[in-house]
C-alpha positions in Angstrom: 61.8 96.7 118.6 61.5 92.8 118.3 60.8 90.7 114.9 60.2 87.4 114.4 60.1 85.2 111.2 61.7 83.3 108.7 64.5 84.6 106.1 63.0 83.9 102.7 66.8 85.2 100.9 69.8 86.6 101.5 70.1 89.5 99.4 74.2 90.8 100.1 76.8 89.8 102.2 80.3 91.0 102.7 82.5 87.7 103.0 84.7 89.6 105.1 82.8 90.8 108.0 79.3 89.2 107.8 77.3 92.5 106.9 74.2 91.1 105.2 71.3 92.2 104.0 68.0 89.7 103.6 64.2 89.6 103.2 62.3 88.5 106.5 58.9 87.1 105.9 57.2 87.8 109.1 53.2 88.0 110.2 53.1 91.2 109.0 54.7 90.9 105.9 58.2 90.9 104.0 61.2 93.3 105.8 64.3 94.1 104.5 66.7 93.7 107.4 70.4 94.5 107.3 73.2 93.5 109.9 76.4 91.6 110.8 75.1 88.2 110.4 77.4 85.7 109.5 76.1 82.9 111.0 72.4 83.3 109.3 71.4 81.2 106.4 68.2 81.1 103.9 65.3 79.2 105.8 66.7 80.4 109.3 63.7 81.2 111.8 65.2 84.0 113.8 64.2 86.8 116.3 66.2 90.2 115.7 66.6 92.9 117.7 67.3 96.6 116.4 65.3 99.6 114.6 63.8 100.7 111.7 66.1 103.0 110.0 65.5 104.6 106.9 68.2 104.5 103.9 68.3 107.0 101.1 67.6 105.2 98.0 66.8 102.0 99.5 64.0 102.7 101.8 62.9 101.5 105.0 64.8 99.0 106.6 65.3 97.0 109.9 68.8 97.2 111.3 69.9 94.6 113.3 71.6 94.8 116.5 71.2 91.0 118.0 69.3 88.1 116.2 69.0 84.8 117.6 68.8 81.6 115.7 65.7 78.9 116.2 65.7 75.4 115.3 62.6 74.4 112.8 60.4 72.0 115.0 57.6 72.3 112.8 57.2 70.2 109.4 56.7 73.4 108.3 59.4 75.2 109.2 61.5 72.2 108.5 60.5 72.3 104.9 60.9 76.1 104.5 64.8 75.6 105.6 65.4 72.7 103.4 64.0 74.4 100.7 65.6 77.7 100.5 68.9 76.3 99.4 70.8 75.9 102.8 72.1 72.5 102.4 73.8 71.5 99.5 72.2 68.7 97.5 68.7 69.4 98.7 66.4 71.6 96.3 62.0 72.3 97.0 61.1 68.8 95.5 63.8 66.8 97.1 63.0 68.7 100.3 59.0 68.1 100.5 59.2 64.2 99.7 62.8 64.3 102.4 60.1 66.0 105.2 57.0 63.9 103.6 58.7 60.7 104.3 60.4 62.0 108.0 58.2 64.4 109.2 59.3 66.3 112.3 62.4 63.4 112.6 63.6 64.9 109.7 66.7 66.7 111.0 67.3 63.9 113.5 67.4 61.2 110.7 70.0 63.7 108.5 71.9 63.5 112.0 71.5 60.2 113.2 70.8 57.9 110.7 72.5 60.0 107.6 71.9 56.6 105.3 68.5 56.4 106.0 68.0 59.1 103.0 68.5 57.0 100.4 65.4 55.7 100.8 63.9 58.6 99.5 63.4 58.7 95.8 66.1 60.7 94.0 68.7 59.9 96.8 71.9 57.6 96.7 73.6 56.6 98.9 76.8 58.5 98.8 74.0 61.7 97.8 72.9 61.1 101.2 76.3 61.0 102.6 76.8 64.2 101.1 73.6 66.1 102.1 74.5 64.3 106.1 77.9 66.1 106.1 76.3 69.4 104.7 73.9 69.1 107.3 76.2 68.2 109.7 78.4 71.6 108.8 75.2 74.3 108.9 74.2 72.5 112.0 77.4 72.4 113.9 77.4 76.5 113.4 73.5 76.8 114.7 73.8 74.7 117.8 77.4 76.7 118.9 75.1 79.7 117.7 72.1 78.9 119.8 74.2 77.7 123.0 76.1 81.0 122.9 73.3 82.9 123.3 71.8 81.4 126.2 74.9 83.1 127.8 74.1 86.2 126.5 77.0 86.1 123.9 76.4 88.3 120.7 76.4 86.8 117.1 79.9 88.9 116.4 81.4 87.6 119.8 80.0 83.7 118.8 80.9 83.8 115.5 84.6 84.6 116.6 84.5 82.1 119.4 82.9 79.7 117.0 85.9 80.5 114.3 88.9 80.3 117.0 88.0 76.9 118.6 84.8 75.1 117.0 84.1 72.7 118.6 85.8 72.5 121.5 84.0 76.0 122.1 82.0 74.0 124.5 84.6 73.1 126.6 86.3 76.4 126.8 82.7 77.9 127.9 81.8 75.4 130.1 85.3 74.7 132.3 87.7 78.2 131.4 85.3 81.3 129.6 88.1 83.6 130.8 90.6 82.3 128.0 88.6 83.8 125.3 90.0 87.4 126.9 93.3 85.9 126.5 92.9 84.6 122.9 90.4 86.6 121.2 91.2 90.5 120.0 88.8 93.2 121.8 87.1 90.3 124.2 88.5 92.0 128.0 87.6 90.3 131.6 84.2 92.1 131.9 83.1 90.6 128.7 84.0 87.5 129.8 83.5 87.6 133.4 79.6 88.3 132.2 79.9 85.3 130.8 81.7 82.9 133.1 78.8 84.3 135.6 75.9 83.4 133.4 77.5 79.8 132.7 78.1 79.2 136.6 81.9 79.5 137.3 82.9 80.1 141.0 83.8 83.5 142.4 87.2 82.2 143.4 88.1 80.1 140.8 91.7 80.4 139.9 90.5 80.7 136.4 88.7 84.1 137.1 91.6 85.8 139.8 94.2 85.0 136.9 92.2 86.2 134.6 92.1 89.6 136.4 95.3 89.7 137.0 96.5 89.7 133.5 93.7 91.9 133.2 94.8 94.1 135.4 98.2 94.4 134.1 96.8 94.5 129.9 95.4 97.8 131.4 98.7 98.9 132.9 99.8 98.7 129.3 97.2 100.8 128.0 97.9 103.6 130.5 102.3 103.6 129.1 103.4 101.5 131.7 105.9 97.9 130.8 105.4 97.0 134.3 102.7 97.2 137.4 104.5 97.1 141.5 103.5 94.4 142.6 101.5 95.9 145.6 99.4 98.5 143.5 99.1 95.0 141.3 97.1 93.2 143.8 95.2 95.8 145.1 93.7 96.6 141.5 93.3 93.0 141.0 91.6 92.7 144.3 89.1 95.7 143.6 87.7 94.3 140.4 87.8 90.7 141.5 86.0 91.8 144.6 87.8 89.0 146.7 90.7 89.2 149.0 94.8 89.9 148.8 95.2 86.1 149.6 93.7 84.4 146.9 95.3 87.3 144.2 98.7 87.0 145.5 97.7 83.2 145.0 97.0 82.9 141.6 100.2 85.7 141.1 102.5 82.3 142.3 100.8 80.6 139.9 101.2 82.9 136.7 104.8 82.9 137.5 104.9 79.3 137.7 103.6 79.0 134.2 105.7 82.0 132.6 102.6 84.1 131.9 104.2 86.9 133.7 107.3 87.9 135.4 108.4 89.1 138.6 111.9 91.1 139.2 113.2 93.4 142.0 114.7 96.2 140.3 115.8 99.6 142.9 114.1 97.6 145.6 111.0 97.6 144.0 109.3 94.2 143.2 108.0 94.6 139.4 105.6 92.2 138.0 105.4 92.4 133.9 103.1 90.6 131.3 106.3 88.0 130.0 106.2 89.8 126.4 106.8 93.2 128.0 109.6 91.8 130.1 111.6 90.4 127.1 110.8 93.6 125.1 112.3 95.7 127.6 115.1 93.2 127.9 116.1 92.9 124.0 115.9 96.6 123.4 118.5 96.8 126.5 120.6 94.2 125.0 120.1 95.2 121.2 121.0 99.1 121.9 124.3 98.0 124.4 125.5 95.7 121.1 124.6 98.9 118.8 126.5 101.1 121.1 130.7 101.2 119.4 132.8 103.7 119.1 134.0 104.8 115.5 137.4 105.9 115.8 137.3 108.9 113.3 139.6 111.4 114.3 138.0 114.7 115.7 139.7 117.0 113.0 139.3 115.2 110.2 135.1 115.2 110.6 135.4 118.8 111.5 137.1 119.3 108.3 134.7 117.5 106.2 131.8 119.4 107.9 133.2 122.6 107.1 133.0 121.5 103.7 129.8 120.5 103.7 128.6 123.9 105.4 130.2 125.9 102.5 128.4 123.6 99.9 124.9 123.5 101.5 125.3 127.4 102.8 124.5 125.9 106.6 125.9 127.0 109.5 126.2 125.4 112.7 127.7 127.0 116.0 129.8 125.1 118.1 127.1 123.1 120.3 125.6 121.9 117.0 129.1 121.1 115.6 129.7 119.3 118.9 126.4 117.1 117.9 127.6 116.4 114.6 131.2 114.7 115.5 129.2 113.0 118.5 126.4 111.1 116.1 129.3 110.5 113.4 131.3 108.5 116.3 128.8 106.9 117.7 127.1 103.7 116.7 123.8 105.3 119.4 123.5 108.8 119.5 120.5 111.1 121.2 119.9 114.6 119.8 117.3 116.2 121.5 116.0 119.6 121.8 112.8 122.1 121.9 111.8 123.9 118.6 114.1 126.5 116.9 117.4 124.9 117.9 118.2 123.3 115.1 117.8 120.4 114.9 116.9 120.4 111.6 119.7 121.5 110.8 122.1 118.6 112.0 120.2 116.0 110.6 120.6 117.9 107.1 124.2 118.0 107.5 124.5 114.4 109.2 123.1 113.4 105.6 125.3 114.9 103.9 128.1 113.7 105.5 127.1 109.6 105.8 126.2 110.5 102.2 129.8 111.9 101.0 130.7 108.5 102.9 128.7 106.3 100.4 126.7 105.1 103.0 123.2 104.3 103.2 121.1 106.0 104.9 117.3 105.5 106.3 115.0 108.3 107.8 111.8 107.5 109.7 109.2 108.7 112.0 106.4 107.3 114.0 103.9 108.9 111.8 102.6 109.7 108.4 102.6 113.2 109.1 105.7 113.8 111.4 107.5 111.4 108.1 105.8 113.8 105.8 107.4 117.1 107.7 111.0 115.3 108.1 111.5 114.5 104.0 110.4 118.0 103.5 112.7 119.2 106.1 115.8 117.3 105.2 115.5 116.9 101.3 115.3 112.8 101.6 112.1 110.6 102.0 111.1 109.9 105.2 109.2 106.5 105.6 106.8 105.8 109.2 108.9 103.2 111.0 106.8 100.3 109.8 106.8 101.1 106.5 110.3 101.0 106.5 110.3 97.6 108.5 107.6 97.0 105.7 104.7 95.2 108.0 103.2 92.7 106.7 100.4 92.2 109.2 100.9 88.5 110.7 101.2 88.5 114.1 104.8 89.0 115.8 106.5 87.0 118.6 104.4 88.1 121.1 101.2 87.8 119.3 98.7 91.2 118.2 97.3 91.6 121.8 99.9 93.9 122.6 100.4 95.2 119.1 103.6 93.4 118.4 102.5 92.5 114.7 105.1 90.9 112.4 107.7 92.7 110.0 109.3 91.8 106.9 112.5 93.6 108.4 113.4 91.6 111.6 116.5 89.9 113.0 116.4 87.1 109.7 116.1 89.9 107.3 117.6 93.0 108.6 117.4 96.5 106.8 119.9 96.9 104.0 121.6 100.0 106.0 124.2 102.0 107.3 122.8 104.6 109.5 119.0 105.0 110.9 118.0 108.1 112.0 114.4 108.5 114.0 112.6 111.4 114.2 109.4 112.7 116.8 111.7 109.9 119.2 109.4 110.9 122.1 106.7 109.2 120.6 108.0 105.7 120.0 106.8 102.6 122.3 108.9 99.8 123.6 106.8 97.5 121.7 108.4 99.7 118.2 111.6 100.1 119.7 112.3 96.2 119.9 110.9 95.9 116.1 112.9 98.8 115.1 116.3 97.8 116.8 115.4 93.7 115.7 116.1 95.3 112.6 119.3 96.5 112.4 122.5 94.9 111.5 125.3 94.9 113.8 127.6 97.7 112.9 124.2 99.8 112.3 124.6 103.4 113.1 121.2 104.4 115.2 120.8 108.6 115.7 117.8 109.1 117.8 116.2 112.7 117.6 113.5 114.2 119.8 112.2 116.9 122.7 112.2 115.4 125.5 109.6 117.4 127.0 106.9 116.2 124.7 104.4 113.8 126.0 104.9 110.4 126.4 104.2 108.0 123.7 100.8 106.4 123.8 101.8 102.9 123.7 104.0 101.6 126.9 107.2 102.7 127.5 109.3 105.7 128.6 111.4 105.1 125.7 113.6 108.3 125.1 113.6 109.2 128.8 114.8 106.0 129.6 117.2 105.8 126.8 118.9 109.6 127.3 118.7 108.8 131.4 120.8 105.6 131.7 123.8 107.7 130.8 125.0 104.9 128.8 125.0 106.6 125.0 126.4 110.0 123.9 123.5 112.5 123.8 123.5 116.0 123.4 120.7 118.4 124.3 120.4 121.8 122.0 118.9 124.8 124.1 120.1 127.8 122.3 117.0 129.4 120.2 118.2 130.6 116.7 117.4 134.0 115.4 115.1 133.5 112.7 113.0 131.3 115.0 113.2 133.9 117.6 110.6 135.8 115.9 107.9 133.6 116.8 106.3 133.6 120.0 104.7 129.6 119.1 108.6 129.0 119.9 109.5 132.1 122.4 106.6 130.8 124.6 107.0 127.2 124.5 110.8 127.7 125.4 109.9 130.3 128.3 107.2 127.6 129.1 110.2 125.0 129.9 112.2 127.3 132.0 109.1 128.2 134.4 108.7 131.6 132.3 105.8 133.6 132.0 104.6 133.3 128.8 103.4 135.9 126.5 99.8 136.7 126.3 99.3 140.3 125.2 98.3 139.6 121.8 100.4 142.1 120.1 102.2 139.3 118.6 101.6 138.2 115.1 101.1 134.0 115.9 100.3 133.7 119.4 96.8 134.8 120.3 94.9 134.8 124.1 91.2 135.1 123.9 90.0 135.2 127.8 86.5 133.0 127.7 85.3 131.5 131.0 81.6 130.3 129.6 81.5 127.7 127.5 79.3 128.5 124.7 81.3 131.7 124.2 84.0 129.6 123.9 81.9 127.5 121.3 80.9 129.9 119.3 84.4 131.3 119.6 86.0 128.1 117.8 83.7 127.9 115.2 84.3 131.9 114.2 88.2 131.3 114.3 88.0 128.0 112.4 85.6 128.3 109.5 86.2 132.5 109.2 89.4 134.1 111.1 92.2 131.9 110.7 91.9 130.1 107.5 92.7 133.6 105.4 95.6 134.9 108.6 97.4 131.4 107.9 96.6 131.0 103.9 95.0 127.6 105.0 91.0 125.5 104.4 88.9 126.0 107.5 89.6 121.6 107.3 93.6 121.8 107.7 93.0 124.2 111.2 93.7 121.5 114.2 91.4 122.2 117.3 93.6 120.3 120.1 91.8 119.6 123.9 93.0 118.1 126.9 90.4 116.0 126.8 87.8 113.7 125.0 84.6 114.1 126.9 82.9 117.2 128.1 81.0 120.1 126.3 85.0 121.6 125.0 86.1 117.9 124.7 86.9 115.9 121.4 83.3 113.9 121.7 80.8 117.2 121.8 83.5 119.3 119.7 83.8 117.4 116.8 80.1 117.5 116.1 79.8 120.8 117.0 82.8 121.6 114.0 81.4 118.5 111.4 78.2 121.0 111.5 79.8 124.0 110.8 82.4 123.0 108.6 80.7 120.2 107.0 76.6 120.5 107.7 74.3 117.4 106.3 73.1 118.4 102.1 71.0 115.9 100.0 74.3 115.1 97.9 76.3 113.8 101.0 75.5 110.2 101.8 75.9 109.4 105.5 76.1 106.8 108.2 74.7 106.6 111.8 77.1 106.0 114.4 77.3 105.5 117.8 77.3 109.5 119.0 78.2 110.6 115.9 76.9 110.8 112.2 79.6 110.3 108.8 79.1 112.0 106.4 80.7 112.1 102.5 83.4 115.0 103.4 84.2 114.5 106.9 87.7 114.5 108.4 88.5 111.5 110.2 91.6 109.9 112.1 92.5 106.3 112.4 92.5 105.6 116.3 94.3 102.2 116.3 96.7 100.5 114.3 95.3 98.2 112.0 97.8 95.7 110.1 95.8 94.1 107.8 93.6 97.1 106.2 94.2 97.3 102.5 95.0 100.7 100.8 95.6 101.8 96.8 97.7 104.7 96.0 97.1 106.7 92.6 100.6 107.3 91.3 100.6 110.6 89.1 100.9 110.7 85.8 100.9 106.2 85.9 97.3 103.8 85.0 99.3 102.0 87.4 98.0 102.0 91.6 100.4 101.2 94.0 99.2 98.8 96.9 100.0 98.2 100.8 98.2 96.7 104.0 98.8 99.1 106.9 97.1 102.0 108.5 97.9 103.6 111.9 96.8 105.1 115.1 97.0 108.9 114.1 96.4 108.9 110.3 94.1 111.6 109.0 92.1 111.7 105.5 88.8 112.7 104.0 85.7 110.3 103.8 85.3 110.6 99.9 82.4 108.1 99.4 79.6 105.6 102.0 78.0 102.7 100.3 74.7 102.3 102.9 74.2 99.1 101.4 77.0 97.2 102.5 77.7 99.9 105.2 81.5 100.6 103.8 83.3 103.6 103.9 86.0 105.0 101.3 88.7 106.8 103.1 91.6 109.1 101.0 94.2 109.8 103.3 96.6 112.5 103.7 99.0 110.7 101.5 96.6 109.8 98.8 96.5 106.5 100.1 93.1 105.3 100.0 91.3 102.5 102.2 87.9 100.9 102.3 86.6 100.6 105.6 83.8 97.7 106.2 81.1 98.1 109.3 83.3 95.6 111.3 86.4 98.3 111.2 84.4 101.0 111.4 84.5 101.6 115.1 88.6 102.3 114.4 87.4 106.0 112.7 86.8 108.8 114.6 85.9 112.4 113.2 89.1 113.9 113.6 88.2 118.4 113.3 88.9 117.8 117.0 91.5 115.4 118.3 93.2 115.5 122.2 96.8 117.3 122.5 98.6 113.5 122.9 96.7 112.2 120.0 98.8 115.3 118.0 101.8 114.5 118.6 104.0 114.1 115.8 101.9 116.2 113.5 102.3 120.5 112.9 99.5 122.3 111.4 98.9 125.8 109.6 97.2 126.9 113.1 96.0 125.3 116.7 93.5 126.5 118.6 92.8 125.6 122.1 90.4 125.5 124.3 91.3 125.4 128.1 89.1 126.4 130.5 89.0 123.2 133.3 90.3 119.5 133.9 91.7 117.2 136.0 95.1 118.6 137.4 97.7 115.3 136.7 96.3 116.2 132.9 96.7 119.9 132.8 100.3 120.0 133.2 102.9 122.1 131.5 103.9 118.9 129.1 100.2 119.2 127.7 100.6 122.5 127.0 103.7 122.4 125.8 103.0 119.6 123.3 99.7 121.2 122.2 101.8 124.8 121.4 104.6 123.2 119.3 101.9 121.7 117.1 101.3 125.2 115.3 103.2 126.1 112.1 102.1 129.5 111.6 99.5 130.3 114.5 98.6 129.3 118.0 95.1 130.6 119.3 94.5 129.7 122.8 90.6 130.0 123.7 89.7 130.2 127.6 90.6 131.0 131.1 94.0 132.6 132.2 93.6 131.2 135.2 94.0 128.0 134.2 96.5 128.6 131.3 98.8 129.8 134.3 97.8 126.5 136.6 98.4 124.3 133.4 102.1 126.2 132.8 103.2 126.3 136.7 102.0 122.3 137.2 105.8 120.3 136.3 103.5 117.2 137.7 103.2 114.4 135.4 101.6 110.8 136.2 104.2 108.7 136.6 104.7 105.5 134.2 106.2 102.7 135.5 109.1 101.7 133.0 112.2 99.3 133.4 114.1 100.3 130.0 117.0 102.4 131.8 117.7 100.0 134.3 117.6 96.7 132.3 120.8 99.2 130.0 122.3 99.5 133.5 122.7 96.0 134.3 124.2 95.2 131.0 
């Protein structure tokens, strides 16, 4: 729908995100209009596109998705605008006198001959200048909005552009609109390219070609790569730009000369990096090599100390575990790997006791909140997320926030005051987070990495754990033996059978691993609901909301998006007492289980401290953090979420896209987490995705029970499919070069 009118008055505006509730006067009467409208003021003439919505307790509203501002051009519209109080120093009575004096030329006078306002009774020369300044400030924003609107730029992006460039936006848009894709987060090449086409920028413009190349490299980093082979990069850029190779090659050289990219030859391969990612890999390699010192401590001395710890703690190490502990104690950098049930936790506990007995400070960390919580429980010592260990500040770091490289309180200028850092779930750590962590380690700090090299790689760019291991520069220990207690679990045994290429036990004679052979999508969906809602909660002594559905894909009938809607209706159906909020493709409801889908270093949170009136506060909510929707405010469009560690964060409308339902999540997003029970629907999917690593990662997320529901043929194919999507990562070579 489209409506037109003038803004009578603004009822509410959130200054942080521009969410506005206002009264609009139309030819058909007054209507309440809501939306992200930070640029509009009382008295503005606007045309709005959107839909009529109905809110419990607030009645009928017009929810605007697009708004255009029109310059008042008649005496009546000018009078209405000035009478609204939009211009500081002018009220209704004075507005009437000004318009009576200057008529339709009022705005021109206020802008070009402001001193003439003093001709109106009640306006001094000083007041005339003040009125002109206020008018110019409003007019600048209004002009910018109208200018940007003609090129198809929506309100939200227009505000960001105006705030970033001010009056300089006109030259940016007319000469190089691709610059906004470099400078403004959330703006990609395609958006900038549409604007450029509307402006009339030529397809062969150097700005366009360079932006296309950088976009392809950014896309590559989003797929986990730190670089792209030159041939592949050119091929991708040619495809999105619809140009010939020569044009791309020419601008590739220009970008190299301007130091926006780095081109390096490694292993006879020409590699093209974003400058920031190349510098990140080089820095990680250098710091790792600097930390990699030998500690001259006798083998027998360490063995004697370990035996004392075993006697006091009732922990017992086998030969491989003992060797791992001794190597870790004698190394500046050490890597411990192994699958479930191989005793990694026992080694961490022994190491903690050893280092503490020597008076050393030890810091424990993990990439996610869930992983840190589990490490705390298994080690008996507080573990933090890496972000919290580094005291994330939310200010942009060296490489800027486009690559997710944010500022931390702990860095090379203010390093961690600790002697040993032990990081669990290292397979989840990407190259950017590794660099920030290494940056905060002082010379002489031991760095111990613990992980499972067979897990899926990190969501962010790089193959950190595999690259460090394969470099061969650092001491490491891979645990293979499964301990007796773990042998009682078919979850553990099937996981290891997968790694060996052996057949998994799927005969349903297990106590913790079940397979339900279903090939009909409707039957699979109904089976998931039955398992999550009724069968599994009493079996594993958990709530339905704690049973996690893990699926390979986002799309399709058994993908995350559809299953979340299905499970939401089954577990948290609508009711009169639960407020809701319409979101693209789904409804957000009080009581819903949700997950943060990207790092946001600025989001503020509070945490109630048991037994105290005080509240702990901080900033930062991170990819994979899970919580429950506690409250929805339909007027402001804000949502309050309580996370699993009792942090409470309020989401404003502009940040709601960072939340998604999490009754079902992708297996990739489940990394580092552990759930009482896991249900995995496996029916079909792309061959490259449906592989052994994915199946292994999903199975090992369950603590008490795994249920696979789907096709036996699909499960067998995944078990035998050892192919993985190649990642282009150069950390290993940079380590070897030093």
